[in-house]
C-alpha positions, 0 to 999 in steps of 0.5 A: 749989795744984799744977799742973793740979788745977783749971780756971782762971777769969777774974781768977785770978792765976797764975804760970809759968816761961817759957823762951826760949833759955837764959833762964828767967823767972818770970812772974806775972799774971792771966787775962784770957781763956779760950780754948775747946778746939777740936773739929775744927780749931784756930783762930788766936788772933792776932785775940783777942790783937789785941783784948785788946791794944787793950782793955788797952793791952798788948803782944801777941806777933806770933805766938801760934799756934792754939787747943789741944785743951784749954782754955787761957788768955791772961794779962796781966802788968802792967808793972814801971815806968810807962815799960813796957807790960803784956804778954799771954802764951799760956802752956802750961797745964801750967806754970801755978800758981794764986797766988790766986783773987778771992773770989766775991760772993754778991750 
């Protein structure tokens, strides 16, 4: 699926390329929280990150900024080894690409 053609949902698996300095790294994880678009004033999402960090036992960024003028997502990237912790990210929606979506049950 191409970028930004649909809204993402909880548990969707996504990928994106994160850039820090001169390094570009491809990340892959699942959406664990949907951040609603703000109406008038952006709000800090640090408390949301702290709560998700405790819930998933994951590392959260020290500063993640504010909510955005559009719906956005917090993504959990699993650890690569048993010695590492999973990480939470707040990527730009324009960089997200859908990898897979869990099948919905009709029960």
